[in-house]
C-alpha positions as CSV (number, residue, x, y, z in Angstrom):
1,M,146.8,128.4,106.6
2,T,144.1,126.3,104.6
3,Q,140.4,126.6,105.1
4,Q,138.2,124.0,105.5
5,D,134.5,123.7,105.4
6,A,132.8,123.1,108.8
7,R,131.4,119.4,109.7
8,F,128.7,118.5,111.9
9,E,131.1,117.2,114.5
10,D,132.3,120.8,114.9
11,G,129.3,121.8,116.6
12,G,129.5,119.7,119.5
13,D,126.3,119.9,121.8
14,R,126.0,123.5,121.0
15,P,122.3,124.5,120.4
16,L,121.4,125.3,116.8
17,N,120.3,128.8,115.9
18,L,119.8,128.9,112.1
19,G,118.2,131.2,109.4
20,A,116.9,130.5,106.0
21,L,116.4,133.5,103.7
22,D,116.9,131.5,100.7
23,T,115.9,128.1,99.3
24,E,119.3,126.7,99.6
25,D,119.4,127.5,103.4
26,L,115.8,126.4,103.6
27,Q,117.1,123.0,102.6
28,V,119.5,122.5,105.5
29,V,116.8,123.6,108.0
30,S,114.5,121.3,106.2
31,T,116.9,118.2,106.8
32,L,117.3,119.0,110.6
33,A,113.6,119.4,111.3
34,Q,113.0,116.0,109.6
35,D,111.2,113.6,111.6
36,A,110.5,116.3,114.3
37,I,107.0,115.6,116.3
38,F,104.8,118.2,117.9
39,P,101.0,118.1,119.1
40,A,98.9,120.2,116.8
41,S,98.4,122.4,119.9
42,E,102.1,123.5,119.6
43,M,101.3,125.8,116.5
44,Q,100.6,129.4,116.7
45,W,99.9,132.0,114.0
46,L,100.4,135.5,115.3
47,A,98.8,137.3,112.6
48,K,99.5,140.6,113.9
49,E,103.0,139.9,114.2
50,R,102.8,138.1,111.0
51,R,104.7,135.0,112.2
52,F,103.8,131.3,112.5
53,A,105.7,129.3,115.1
54,V,105.5,125.8,116.2
55,L,107.5,124.1,119.1
56,L,108.9,121.0,117.7
57,N,110.5,118.1,119.5
58,R,113.3,117.8,116.9
59,F,115.5,114.7,116.6
60,R,119.0,115.6,116.6
61,W,120.3,114.5,113.0
62,E,123.8,116.3,113.6
63,D,124.6,114.2,116.4
64,K,123.4,110.9,115.3
65,T,126.8,109.8,113.9
66,A,128.8,111.0,117.2
67,A,126.2,109.0,119.5
68,E,126.6,105.8,117.4
69,R,130.5,106.2,117.7
70,R,130.5,106.7,121.2
71,K,127.6,103.9,121.9
72,R,125.3,106.5,123.6
73,S,121.6,107.2,123.1
74,V,120.5,109.4,120.2
75,E,118.8,112.7,121.3
76,R,116.0,114.8,120.5
77,V,115.7,118.7,121.9
78,Q,112.9,121.1,121.6
79,S,113.2,123.7,118.9
80,L,111.5,126.6,117.9
81,L,110.6,126.5,114.0
82,A,109.3,130.3,113.2
83,V,108.5,131.4,109.9
84,D,108.2,135.1,109.3
85,N,106.2,137.6,107.0
86,V,103.3,135.3,107.0
87,V,100.0,136.5,105.6
88,A,97.7,133.6,105.2
89,V,97.8,130.1,106.9
90,A,96.1,127.0,105.5
91,S,96.2,123.3,106.5
92,Q,95.2,120.0,105.2
93,G,94.5,116.9,106.9
94,V,95.5,118.8,110.4
95,E,93.1,118.8,113.3
96,R,94.6,122.5,114.7
97,G,94.6,122.9,118.3
98,D,93.9,119.1,119.3
99,A,96.7,118.5,122.0
100,D,96.0,114.5,121.2
101,T,97.2,114.8,117.5
102,I,100.7,114.3,117.3
103,L,102.2,115.3,113.9
104,S,105.6,114.8,112.4
105,V,107.4,117.2,109.8
106,L,108.6,115.2,106.6
107,S,109.8,118.4,105.1
108,V,110.0,122.4,105.0
109,S,110.0,123.6,101.2
110,F,109.1,127.3,99.3
111,E,107.2,127.5,96.3
112,P,108.4,131.0,95.0
113,G,105.8,133.5,93.8
114,E,106.2,136.5,91.2
115,D,108.4,138.5,93.5
116,A,110.0,137.6,96.8
117,D,106.8,136.4,98.2
118,G,105.8,132.5,98.0
119,A,104.6,129.7,100.1
120,V,106.6,127.7,102.7
121,I,105.0,124.3,102.8
122,L,105.4,122.2,105.8
123,T,104.6,118.6,104.5
124,L,103.7,116.3,107.6
125,A,103.5,112.4,107.9
126,G,100.2,110.9,107.0
127,D,99.3,113.5,103.9
128,G,98.9,116.3,106.2
129,A,100.3,119.9,105.1
130,I,100.6,123.5,106.3
131,R,100.7,126.2,103.7
132,L,102.2,129.7,104.9
133,K,101.8,132.4,102.3
134,V,104.6,134.7,102.6
135,E,106.0,138.1,101.5
136,A,109.3,136.9,101.5
137,L,111.3,133.9,102.7
138,E,112.4,134.1,106.4
139,V,112.3,130.9,108.4
140,T,114.4,130.1,111.7
141,L,115.2,127.0,113.5
142,K,116.0,127.4,117.2
143,D,116.8,124.9,119.9
144,V,115.2,126.0,123.3
145,T,115.9,123.2,125.5
146,R,118.8,121.0,126.4
147,P,119.2,117.7,124.2
148,Y,117.4,114.6,126.2
149,K,117.6,110.7,125.2
150,A,115.1,109.9,122.5
151,P,112.2,108.0,124.3
152,S,112.6,105.6,121.4
153,K,116.1,105.0,121.7
154,T,116.4,104.8,117.8
155,A,116.9,107.3,114.8
156,P,113.9,107.6,112.8
157,S,114.2,105.3,109.6
158,H,112.3,105.9,106.3
159,P,111.8,102.8,104.0
160,E,113.5,103.1,100.7
């Protein structure tokens, strides 16, 4: 019996529940969170729990090819992006708490420190960024609703 790597199609319509403990894992989370949108009011730092969380409306990149092949609408899903071990939060170009401000995720990356510490950086469209100083890298991305048709009916695109 030969083993074969998993493919996006193998996931079907199951909700994502991914964890990242190193930069390689975080790249997968970043790819799946790219183009997620959220109101600034959906961010929360729970200082006592050392957790930063944001409720995203995530584009389902893992379903895009299947949707196109089956000629059905592309989808979004609400997902919780959580970062643990957070000791400080800073932002640039972000009006926190303003429900009218809609933000869009470009990437999630990690800048290592001297030991296991460092910073998780959420880079946002429009020159915004959120910097989360962490004692260790621990990020989760979990779908929390059923997928729904993307209101735009199209996949996000990026000019090259």
